[in-house]
Backbone bond lengths (Angstrom), bond angles and torsions (degrees), N, CA, C in turn:
res aa  C-N    CA-C-N  psi(-1)  N-CA   C-N-CA  omega(-1)  CA-C   N-CA-C  phi
1 M - - - 1.484 - - 1.553 108.06 -
2 I 1.285 113.99 143.92 1.451 122.72 -176.09 1.569 106.66 -84.57
3 D 1.317 113.72 133.22 1.559 116.61 177.69 1.536 106.23 -86.08
4 L 1.380 111.10 100.62 1.460 114.96 -176.87 1.544 111.92 -74.96
5 R 1.340 119.46 -22.38 1.433 122.61 -174.16 1.499 110.74 -81.77
6 G 1.319 118.84 -24.96 1.461 123.31 -173.67 1.506 109.20 -68.51
7 S 1.334 118.97 -38.58 1.475 117.77 -175.51 1.509 112.92 -107.41
8 D 1.362 117.62 8.47 1.512 124.28 -177.28 1.562 106.63 -82.41
9 P 1.300 119.76 122.77 1.479 120.06 175.65 1.513 111.04 -70.71
10 R 1.323 120.39 -16.29 1.430 124.32 174.68 1.461 109.92 -123.64
11 P 1.369 117.38 76.79 1.491 122.87 -172.77 1.564 107.96 -67.02
12 L 1.301 116.08 153.72 1.395 125.08 175.63 1.529 114.30 -66.89
13 P 1.348 122.41 116.69 1.375 120.40 -176.32 1.529 115.18 -65.47
14 D 1.314 118.82 148.42 1.439 121.24 -178.16 1.547 110.50 -69.22
15 G 1.389 111.72 147.05 1.446 115.55 174.24 1.563 116.01 93.43
16 L 1.375 116.62 -7.23 1.423 122.99 175.06 1.535 115.32 -90.77
17 A 1.266 118.70 131.99 1.479 121.99 -179.82 1.468 111.20 -84.19
18 I 1.356 112.94 60.24 1.485 120.71 176.25 1.544 109.49 -121.37
19 P 1.274 117.53 123.56 1.558 118.26 175.75 1.527 110.22 -57.10
20 A 1.381 112.63 144.16 1.413 116.62 179.34 1.511 112.98 -62.74
21 E 1.315 116.26 -34.16 1.486 116.79 179.15 1.483 114.82 -63.21
22 D 1.445 113.95 -40.76 1.432 119.40 176.71 1.595 112.43 -62.23
23 W 1.315 111.05 -41.86 1.439 115.37 179.50 1.552 112.24 -63.46
24 H 1.313 118.04 -41.28 1.446 124.33 178.33 1.489 112.22 -63.30
25 Q 1.393 118.25 -35.54 1.393 120.69 -179.34 1.547 114.84 -83.43
26 T 1.363 116.87 -3.63 1.447 122.22 177.36 1.568 108.03 -81.04
27 P 1.384 115.24 133.42 1.437 117.62 -178.55 1.529 111.70 -56.78
28 T 1.308 113.90 150.52 1.503 120.67 -175.38 1.554 111.63 -62.32
29 S 1.275 117.01 -37.49 1.464 123.12 178.41 1.550 110.07 -64.13
30 V 1.225 117.19 -41.41 1.499 121.57 179.07 1.538 109.89 -66.26
31 R 1.418 116.31 -43.80 1.442 118.86 -179.56 1.539 110.17 -67.21
32 S 1.333 119.37 -36.81 1.443 120.40 176.51 1.509 113.90 -62.80
33 Q 1.360 115.55 -39.35 1.467 118.41 176.86 1.535 110.49 -69.85
34 F 1.317 118.05 -36.92 1.497 122.59 -179.40 1.562 108.67 -65.06
35 L 1.317 117.49 -44.73 1.470 119.64 179.17 1.539 111.66 -65.98
36 A 1.370 119.44 -36.40 1.405 122.11 176.59 1.519 112.76 -63.01
37 L 1.401 112.43 -41.05 1.458 115.12 177.07 1.568 111.28 -68.95
38 L 1.294 122.03 -32.85 1.397 122.58 174.24 1.464 110.77 -59.33
39 K 1.336 118.76 -47.44 1.449 120.64 -179.38 1.493 110.45 -61.12
40 R 1.321 118.84 -40.29 1.448 123.98 -179.92 1.440 113.04 -62.05
41 V 1.380 116.13 -43.12 1.427 120.91 177.40 1.573 113.00 -63.93
42 A 1.349 112.97 -40.44 1.486 114.77 178.29 1.501 112.66 -65.14
43 A 1.359 115.68 -39.18 1.426 120.95 176.09 1.527 113.58 -60.61
44 L 1.374 117.14 -42.08 1.436 122.28 -179.90 1.563 109.80 -68.81
45 E 1.342 116.36 -40.36 1.494 115.36 -179.47 1.606 109.20 -68.57
46 A 1.329 115.34 -31.69 1.461 113.14 177.55 1.549 111.31 -68.61
47 R 1.313 117.33 -34.70 1.499 120.19 177.47 1.554 110.27 -69.42
48 V 1.314 119.87 -33.57 1.513 119.86 -179.48 1.520 105.73 -69.00
49 H 1.244 122.19 -35.48 1.459 120.23 -174.54 1.498 115.38 -90.83
50 R 1.366 116.27 5.32 1.461 117.47 177.78 1.489 109.62 -84.12
51 D 1.359 114.73 148.06 1.480 121.80 175.90 1.555 105.19 -146.56
52 S 1.336 113.40 -174.88 1.468 120.57 -174.31 1.427 112.31 -71.91
53 S 1.395 121.01 -12.73 1.404 121.67 -177.03 1.472 113.81 -80.74
54 H 1.357 121.37 -18.66 1.434 126.67 178.71 1.459 114.34 -141.37
55 S 1.381 120.27 27.76 1.394 123.27 172.94 1.500 110.41 -156.03
56 S 1.354 118.81 -176.50 1.423 119.37 -175.63 1.522 112.59 -89.78
57 R 1.371 115.86 9.13 1.437 119.13 -178.52 1.585 110.11 -71.07
58 P 1.358 117.93 143.33 1.491 117.32 -179.84 1.484 111.25 -72.87
59 P 1.274 122.26 156.15 1.479 125.61 179.97 1.564 110.56 -58.61
60 S 1.331 116.64 -24.98 1.498 117.72 -174.60 1.498 111.02 -65.95
61 T 1.413 115.43 -24.34 1.459 119.71 -176.81 1.522 113.91 -89.06
62 D 1.385 118.33 -0.74 1.425 121.21 176.95 1.487 113.85 -67.09
63 A 1.345 119.17 146.19 1.437 121.62 173.13 1.501 110.29 -63.79
64 P 1.328 115.85 147.13 1.492 119.27 176.98 1.485 116.05 -55.67
65 A 1.368 116.57 -34.89 1.460 120.56 177.98 1.501 111.94 -67.43
66 N 1.335 116.81 -36.09 1.508 118.27 -179.00 1.532 106.61 -71.02
67 K 1.374 120.07 -40.33 1.396 119.14 -177.39 1.565 110.93 -66.25
68 H 1.269 115.71 -37.78 1.456 117.74 177.67 1.526 112.29 -67.81
69 Q 1.324 118.41 -38.52 1.433 121.83 177.44 1.577 109.46 -61.60
70 R 1.339 115.62 -47.62 1.518 115.57 -178.50 1.530 111.78 -65.22
71 R 1.327 117.97 -34.74 1.475 120.01 174.99 1.487 112.10 -63.69
72 M 1.369 118.56 -39.97 1.402 122.11 -179.89 1.544 108.31 -66.90
73 Q 1.361 119.81 -45.01 1.450 122.79 178.92 1.536 109.46 -59.67
74 A 1.345 119.31 -42.42 1.443 120.40 -179.29 1.516 114.18 -67.68
75 A 1.407 113.49 -29.95 1.439 117.49 177.64 1.502 113.03 -75.86
76 E 1.347 115.73 -30.28 1.521 120.47 174.93 1.556 110.04 -68.07
77 R 1.279 114.75 -34.36 1.541 117.63 -175.96 1.514 109.53 -78.02
78 R 1.355 117.55 -26.45 1.469 117.56 -175.59 1.534 111.41 -122.11
79 K 1.276 119.70 132.58 1.399 120.49 175.90 1.483 112.32 -79.16
80 P 1.343 118.52 151.82 1.527 119.38 -178.47 1.566 109.87 -67.86
81 G 1.333 112.49 157.06 1.420 119.82 177.74 1.535 112.64 90.18
82 A 1.272 116.54 -168.68 1.419 123.41 -178.84 1.476 112.85 -63.53
83 Q 1.321 117.08 137.65 1.427 123.63 -176.90 1.496 109.32 -94.39
84 P 1.388 116.81 150.54 1.486 121.53 -179.26 1.516 109.67 -60.65
85 G 1.329 113.18 133.02 1.500 120.37 175.41 1.505 114.30 87.82
86 H 1.377 116.65 -1.33 1.504 115.37 178.92 1.473 112.30 -74.12
87 P 1.350 117.97 148.53 1.469 120.57 178.95 1.494 112.20 -62.42
88 A 1.295 117.78 142.91 1.492 122.17 179.49 1.488 110.78 -69.89
89 H 1.306 116.23 144.26 1.440 124.92 176.91 1.527 109.79 -122.61
90 Q 1.248 117.68 96.31 1.513 121.37 -179.76 1.464 111.19 -88.78
91 Q 1.359 114.74 147.87 1.420 120.85 174.98 1.520 112.86 -63.61
92 V 1.337 115.60 127.93 1.459 117.07 -178.52 1.519 110.70 -70.65
93 R 1.306 117.10 132.72 1.477 123.33 -178.83 1.551 108.56 -76.96
94 L 1.247 119.12 117.42 1.443 123.90 -172.34 1.543 107.55 -95.02
95 E 1.307 118.47 162.42 1.458 125.11 177.68 1.548 106.92 -72.16
96 P 1.392 116.08 122.05 1.453 118.97 -172.67 1.499 112.17 -73.91
97 T 1.305 118.52 146.39 1.433 126.32 172.19 1.540 108.68 -89.60
98 S 1.315 120.99 -21.11 1.444 125.53 174.97 1.484 106.64 -159.14
99 S 1.417 114.56 160.00 1.412 120.04 -179.64 1.532 110.01 -137.00
100 V 1.282 118.33 147.35 1.514 123.18 -179.31 1.582 105.54 -125.76
101 S 1.324 115.85 124.93 1.478 119.44 179.94 1.527 107.52 -98.32
102 L 1.342 116.19 133.94 1.416 125.06 178.96 1.569 110.44 -119.06
103 L 1.374 116.40 120.94 1.388 119.92 178.10 1.497 111.28 -82.82
104 P 1.418 120.90 155.39 1.514 120.68 178.30 1.412 116.13 -49.96
105 D 1.320 117.90 146.10 1.479 121.61 171.45 1.565 111.32 -65.90
106 A 1.304 114.99 168.93 1.412 118.22 179.81 1.488 111.43 -62.52
107 C 1.367 114.95 142.91 1.482 121.47 179.19 1.582 107.76 -69.10
108 A 1.351 111.18 157.40 1.457 118.35 178.80 1.456 113.50 -62.86
109 C 1.322 117.15 -20.72 1.517 122.24 179.64 1.534 109.08 -83.01
110 G 1.308 120.40 -11.83 1.425 125.44 175.30 1.566 113.62 105.70
111 H 1.326 117.94 -8.54 1.503 119.60 178.23 1.504 109.70 -78.72
112 R 1.318 117.28 151.72 1.501 127.66 -179.78 1.538 109.76 -121.90
113 E 1.307 118.87 1.92 1.479 119.83 177.17 1.485 110.22 -102.10
114 F 1.373 114.31 140.19 1.474 120.86 -178.38 1.538 112.89 -129.28
115 A 1.304 114.51 142.91 1.474 116.53 -172.08 1.507 111.92 -69.75
116 E 1.406 115.51 -36.40 1.474 118.74 179.62 1.589 104.94 -155.65
117 V 1.316 115.06 139.70 1.402 117.61 176.37 1.544 107.91 -119.77
118 T 1.344 118.11 140.77 1.429 126.18 178.56 1.551 109.52 -130.18
119 L 1.313 116.85 151.77 1.437 121.11 -179.70 1.592 109.21 -70.79
120 S 1.346 112.57 124.01 1.445 119.12 -177.65 1.566 111.48 -104.09
121 H 1.262 119.51 -29.24 1.488 121.09 -172.87 1.556 109.08 -162.05
122 T 1.268 115.19 141.59 1.561 120.01 171.87 1.480 108.26 -113.06
123 H 1.263 115.10 118.80 1.531 120.49 176.32 1.495 108.59 -98.89
124 Q 1.360 119.70 121.04 1.406 124.34 -174.22 1.525 108.02 -99.39
125 V 1.303 116.64 129.01 1.503 123.34 171.67 1.570 109.54 -119.23
126 I 1.376 111.89 121.54 1.468 117.20 178.99 1.507 111.21 -105.24
127 E 1.307 118.78 134.27 1.412 123.71 -179.14 1.548 108.09 -141.66
128 L 1.367 113.58 148.23 1.450 118.44 174.23 1.539 108.65 -77.99
129 P 1.334 117.06 150.22 1.496 116.32 175.42 1.551 110.55 -74.35
130 G 1.267 115.00 166.42 1.455 119.13 176.41 1.533 110.91 -59.96
131 M 1.328 119.92 122.39 1.401 122.30 -175.79 1.504 112.19 -86.36
132 R 1.297 114.06 83.37 1.498 119.05 176.90 1.595 107.17 -111.38
133 P 1.279 116.22 120.11 1.452 117.44 -173.31 1.573 111.21 -69.22
134 E 1.311 112.99 147.31 1.433 120.50 174.34 1.594 110.44 -83.95
135 V 1.279 118.32 108.05 1.462 121.87 -175.82 1.511 107.95 -109.55
136 T 1.352 117.23 123.42 1.461 120.79 174.58 1.467 108.84 -112.70
137 H 1.347 119.51 133.19 1.428 125.27 176.41 1.537 105.26 -100.07
138 W 1.316 118.46 115.66 1.469 120.62 171.98 1.545 107.82 -87.39
139 M 1.232 112.68 118.33 1.504 120.45 -177.15 1.554 107.26 -96.39
140 L 1.326 113.54 105.50 1.469 118.76 -176.42 1.592 107.77 -96.64
141 Y 1.277 118.11 117.77 1.416 124.29 -176.21 1.565 108.97 -97.74
142 Q 1.321 114.04 159.53 1.429 122.40 173.95 1.515 111.88 -137.99
143 G 1.354 117.18 158.31 1.429 118.74 -179.80 1.503 109.87 -171.00
144 P 1.301 118.53 157.37 1.473 124.35 -179.66 1.509 108.61 -77.47
145 C 1.370 113.77 140.79 1.438 123.08 176.07 1.585 109.17 -68.04
146 L 1.294 120.82 132.99 1.425 126.15 -179.04 1.532 110.61 -68.65
147 A 1.363 118.05 -26.59 1.462 120.88 -177.26 1.492 113.01 -84.91
148 C 1.402 116.56 -44.87 1.458 115.94 -172.30 1.593 110.88 -123.74
149 G 1.361 116.30 -7.92 1.420 117.69 178.08 1.499 116.31 87.84
150 T 1.333 117.10 -4.20 1.513 122.46 179.78 1.486 110.94 -63.31
151 R 1.318 119.15 130.61 1.444 121.22 178.36 1.504 110.21 -78.73
152 C 1.336 117.24 122.13 1.430 122.63 -175.32 1.564 107.15 -112.02
153 K 1.395 114.12 147.63 1.427 119.10 178.70 1.488 111.19 -123.83
154 A 1.333 117.50 153.76 1.469 122.41 178.89 1.506 108.83 -71.20
155 S 1.343 116.48 151.74 1.518 122.77 -178.74 1.510 108.04 -108.23
156 L 1.362 114.36 131.36 1.454 118.70 179.33 1.518 109.00 -80.95
157 P 1.400 117.98 135.69 1.454 117.11 175.97 1.532 114.02 -56.91
158 A 1.302 118.00 141.98 1.416 122.74 -173.32 1.548 115.15 -58.59
159 E 1.408 115.13 -34.43 1.451 118.34 -178.63 1.503 114.97 -69.50
160 Y 1.369 115.78 -13.47 1.442 120.56 -179.35 1.527 113.08 -108.88
161 A 1.305 117.12 9.86 1.396 119.63 -175.47 1.457 115.09 -71.82
162 R 1.300 121.01 -25.41 1.443 126.37 -178.71 1.531 114.23 -70.67
163 G 1.302 114.86 -28.61 1.524 118.16 -177.94 1.534 114.45 90.94
164 Y 1.284 119.24 -6.31 1.480 123.22 -179.28 1.576 106.20 -134.30
165 G 1.388 114.32 129.52 1.476 117.76 -177.46 1.469 114.57 -76.42
166 P 1.319 115.93 170.13 1.472 121.86 -173.78 1.566 114.61 -62.20
167 R 1.378 115.52 -35.60 1.469 118.96 -178.86 1.550 108.89 -66.55
168 L 1.287 114.61 -50.53 1.536 117.61 -179.32 1.514 107.97 -64.97
169 T 1.285 120.82 -41.06 1.475 121.12 -178.42 1.559 109.07 -62.76
170 G 1.328 118.97 -45.14 1.394 123.41 179.24 1.550 114.90 -62.99
171 C 1.369 114.44 -39.15 1.468 121.66 175.03 1.441 112.47 -60.41
172 M 1.432 115.98 -48.45 1.478 119.59 178.27 1.532 112.44 -63.86
173 G 1.294 120.34 -37.15 1.395 123.89 177.20 1.529 111.73 -63.24
174 A 1.379 117.19 -42.28 1.415 120.74 176.73 1.452 114.86 -63.67
175 M 1.398 115.37 -43.23 1.432 119.95 177.82 1.518 113.25 -62.20
176 A 1.244 116.90 -43.44 1.461 120.51 -176.74 1.527 114.15 -81.44
177 G 1.354 114.89 -30.73 1.454 117.80 178.90 1.475 116.68 -96.05
178 I 1.322 120.05 -58.12 1.480 122.34 -178.43 1.528 112.60 -71.04
179 V 1.359 115.73 -46.38 1.473 118.79 179.44 1.511 108.28 -76.15
180 G 1.273 118.42 -31.96 1.496 118.11 179.90 1.517 112.13 83.11
181 A 1.361 123.18 19.27 1.391 127.16 -176.96 1.588 107.35 -72.91
182 S 1.315 115.46 145.59 1.398 120.01 176.71 1.537 112.79 -65.32
183 R 1.341 118.35 160.84 1.457 119.15 178.23 1.512 110.90 -61.74
184 S 1.265 117.08 -35.54 1.464 120.27 -179.50 1.559 110.42 -66.50
185 A 1.311 116.66 -43.04 1.456 120.94 177.73 1.540 112.05 -64.43
186 V 1.272 116.55 -34.18 1.505 116.97 179.43 1.536 107.77 -74.64
187 Q 1.349 117.40 -35.98 1.428 117.03 172.38 1.475 115.48 -60.51
188 D 1.356 118.19 -43.14 1.405 122.45 174.81 1.556 113.84 -55.90
189 L 1.415 113.49 -47.83 1.430 119.68 -179.84 1.576 111.46 -62.10
190 C 1.247 118.61 -39.90 1.503 120.14 173.36 1.402 114.54 -59.65
191 A 1.361 117.65 -42.54 1.434 123.24 -173.55 1.572 108.91 -71.74
192 S 1.379 114.39 -46.03 1.531 118.57 -177.03 1.470 113.86 -80.67
193 G 1.275 119.03 -34.43 1.475 121.92 -174.71 1.456 114.42 -97.79
194 F 1.338 119.15 -32.85 1.471 123.20 -173.58 1.599 111.17 -112.37
195 S 1.323 118.20 -9.89 1.415 122.26 -174.75 1.510 110.31 59.22
196 I 1.313 117.75 37.30 1.500 122.70 178.65 1.564 106.62 -120.69
197 A 1.298 113.11 119.56 1.493 118.84 173.84 1.488 109.32 -90.79
198 L 1.345 114.44 116.62 1.465 122.13 -179.54 1.508 115.12 -112.78
199 R 1.297 116.49 138.02 1.456 119.15 172.26 1.516 108.86 -80.98
200 K 1.346 116.59 151.71 1.505 120.11 -179.45 1.533 109.04 -60.48
201 G 1.352 115.29 -36.01 1.509 116.06 179.14 1.499 111.86 -62.51
202 A 1.355 115.01 -45.19 1.419 118.10 179.70 1.505 111.24 -63.53
203 L 1.320 120.33 -37.78 1.498 124.68 179.82 1.496 106.26 -65.92
204 Q 1.294 121.13 -44.80 1.468 123.80 -178.05 1.494 108.71 -61.27
205 N 1.352 118.02 -40.93 1.492 121.38 -179.56 1.515 109.58 -62.11
206 M 1.368 118.06 -36.52 1.380 118.46 179.65 1.509 112.35 -71.36
207 V 1.335 117.35 -36.93 1.483 122.87 175.65 1.567 108.72 -60.45
208 D 1.313 115.10 -45.20 1.449 117.72 -179.28 1.528 112.84 -65.28
209 R 1.315 115.66 -34.71 1.490 118.10 175.28 1.481 112.10 -63.81
210 V 1.359 116.75 -42.48 1.467 119.73 178.25 1.549 109.45 -62.16
211 S 1.338 115.99 -43.68 1.504 118.71 -178.73 1.514 108.84 -60.28
212 E 1.304 116.42 -40.34 1.485 119.17 -177.06 1.491 110.66 -71.41
213 A 1.405 117.70 -34.35 1.444 118.83 177.18 1.481 115.40 -66.08
214 I 1.386 116.46 -39.06 1.423 120.12 -175.87 1.542 111.70 -88.29
215 G 1.322 119.48 2.72 1.463 124.73 -179.70 1.511 112.04 -55.65
216 P 1.345 120.17 -51.57 1.457 122.90 -176.03 1.558 108.77 -66.41
217 H 1.351 121.54 -35.81 1.419 121.50 177.51 1.481 111.55 -70.96
218 D 1.350 120.99 -31.87 1.385 123.21 172.36 1.552 111.08 -63.74
219 T 1.317 117.53 -45.32 1.432 118.69 177.27 1.483 112.62 -62.87
220 A 1.338 118.28 -40.92 1.498 119.56 176.33 1.484 110.62 -61.60
221 S 1.379 120.38 -38.35 1.473 119.13 -177.23 1.524 109.69 -66.56
222 G 1.344 117.67 -35.63 1.461 121.02 177.23 1.478 111.91 -64.44
223 E 1.331 119.68 -39.08 1.429 122.64 -179.21 1.562 108.58 -67.34
224 V 1.320 115.37 -39.47 1.542 116.85 178.52 1.471 111.03 -65.96
225 A 1.369 119.63 -42.39 1.410 123.84 -179.02 1.530 113.07 -64.06
226 R 1.336 113.88 -41.10 1.482 118.36 -176.94 1.520 111.47 -73.70
227 T 1.315 118.42 -19.37 1.505 117.15 177.47 1.565 110.49 -94.89
228 S 1.260 119.31 3.61 1.488 121.90 178.05 1.518 110.77 -80.43
229 W 1.322 118.19 145.12 1.423 123.33 -175.25 1.577 107.73 -76.60
230 V 1.283 117.26 -27.44 1.468 119.25 -177.95 1.575 108.53 -131.01
231 N 1.371 113.72 133.74 1.444 117.65 179.07 1.549 108.71 -140.29
232 D 1.281 116.09 145.35 1.438 122.16 170.06 1.533 107.76 -96.48
233 V 1.328 117.99 120.31 1.426 123.13 -175.53 1.524 109.92 -120.05
234 D 1.309 117.28 133.22 1.499 123.30 -178.73 1.538 108.35 -153.91
235 E 1.332 112.56 166.72 1.416 117.42 177.44 1.540 110.52 -143.34
236 T 1.300 115.82 162.37 1.492 119.81 175.10 1.584 106.95 -156.90
237 S 1.305 114.99 157.26 1.403 119.33 -178.24 1.504 110.54 -66.88
238 W 1.291 115.29 149.94 1.534 120.62 179.01 1.481 108.59 -143.36
239 L 1.346 111.52 114.45 1.433 121.81 -174.42 1.520 112.64 -82.89
240 L 1.345 117.02 126.73 1.468 122.89 174.06 1.545 106.07 -114.40
241 P 1.324 117.04 165.47 1.420 119.15 175.81 1.500 116.06 -55.52
242 G 1.350 118.86 107.86 1.445 120.66 -177.60 1.494 115.81 76.49
243 D 1.305 119.16 13.11 1.503 120.40 -175.55 1.531 107.74 -156.80
244 R 1.320 112.99 152.37 1.476 116.23 170.15 1.517 110.17 -123.87
245 Q 1.265 116.98 129.17 1.460 124.72 -179.96 1.484 107.91 -120.52
246 W 1.371 113.48 -176.24 1.457 117.64 178.20 1.478 112.45 -125.47
247 L 1.344 114.16 130.34 1.459 120.09 178.41 1.546 109.44 -89.99
248 W 1.307 116.31 111.23 1.465 122.85 177.09 1.506 110.28 -95.93
249 G 1.356 115.04 134.84 1.489 118.48 179.99 1.500 109.74 -128.43
250 M 1.358 112.55 149.28 1.493 118.64 179.32 1.505 102.91 -137.93
251 A 1.397 118.28 118.70 1.393 121.81 -174.43 1.541 110.92 -121.43
252 T 1.280 115.89 139.72 1.450 125.64 173.21 1.515 110.02 -126.85
253 P 1.315 120.54 168.23 1.497 120.58 178.30 1.547 111.40 -56.52
254 A 1.363 116.15 -21.88 1.464 118.25 -173.21 1.544 112.53 -98.90
255 V 1.296 117.08 -39.69 1.493 122.10 -173.92 1.521 111.09 -141.99
256 A 1.337 112.46 159.67 1.508 121.12 169.84 1.501 106.07 -122.45
257 Y 1.342 118.90 131.02 1.436 123.12 -177.72 1.494 109.89 -123.84
258 F 1.309 122.75 134.76 1.462 125.34 -173.87 1.525 107.91 -130.54
259 Q 1.338 111.08 149.44 1.454 122.02 179.03 1.501 113.75 -142.20
260 L 1.310 121.59 135.88 1.457 121.99 171.93 1.508 110.88 -92.89
261 H 1.331 113.81 135.76 1.492 117.77 -179.25 1.505 107.49 -140.45
262 P 1.346 118.63 144.23 1.438 120.98 -177.22 1.540 113.10 -71.00
263 H 1.343 118.38 -11.62 1.413 119.40 -177.08 1.523 114.15 -130.77
264 R 1.299 115.46 156.50 1.512 120.73 174.43 1.505 104.56 -110.46
265 S 1.358 113.22 89.58 1.445 118.40 -171.91 1.538 108.91 -147.90
266 T 1.356 113.98 175.42 1.421 118.94 176.85 1.494 112.59 -66.64
267 A 1.328 115.27 -34.98 1.418 121.96 178.36 1.577 110.87 -62.46
268 A 1.366 115.59 -40.02 1.410 118.00 177.98 1.548 112.82 -68.41
269 C 1.307 118.11 -37.86 1.427 123.54 175.77 1.567 111.36 -64.19
270 T 1.274 114.21 -42.64 1.507 120.89 176.21 1.461 111.34 -58.23
271 Q 1.393 116.17 -47.47 1.467 120.97 179.59 1.575 109.46 -60.04
272 L 1.260 116.26 -42.82 1.513 118.70 -179.35 1.512 112.24 -60.04
273 M 1.285 117.47 -38.11 1.485 125.18 -175.34 1.512 112.64 -85.61
274 H 1.316 116.05 -26.65 1.484 117.10 -169.18 1.517 111.43 -128.91
275 D 1.337 122.92 2.94 1.478 123.62 -174.30 1.519 108.27 -60.63
């Protein structure tokens, strides 16, 4: 029998259910194209099965099924709760606002008098104060001028013109921005925890005020980060209503600076570092 594969410049790949005689009778140009397509299919299959665990792709590009499987595997490897050998984390003892002294219980012999009592243990109980909002009504009066009769009205101080104080505004901004709670969730918290009924429009105005107030600090953080010799730069997808953008971050030992950009590209990274 003649060895057709030994002298063939386009030998039959292993694992294909094609007779050697049929392969030998196929024109060389067709065989070349067929082998090129096989290589392309293999490369595409390798790309489909890539994820962040064994490639340079970020975790945000992993398929949801792969993320769930890795989380399940990690949960199976580690039991819930504190792990063996971890450092202890004790509750910090705070300065008390009140104290209650408890004397020893009656002795088993029936006596209730003791020669000397010493403190054996302090049990700390932490509770939030009653959340009742501070509400101030500014009564603005008006009246006619005695000299000319013009009706004059009182002027409200500019810092109280918004109707919501700085502590409440900052708290709402932190809940909606740092915590990332929805506007409805923040509304529910205000109603149940603070006894304050807020409209979504008023809540959004407070969030906008917080954003405006921290704007100069955000700009200063970017300037510090851009002048640093070493930066850690990364990005992740960031979902907005009806749109997906990319949250770019640049961190140094001193500051962390973030920017939203519609693209995950070299231009976006350049803008982050040199804007």
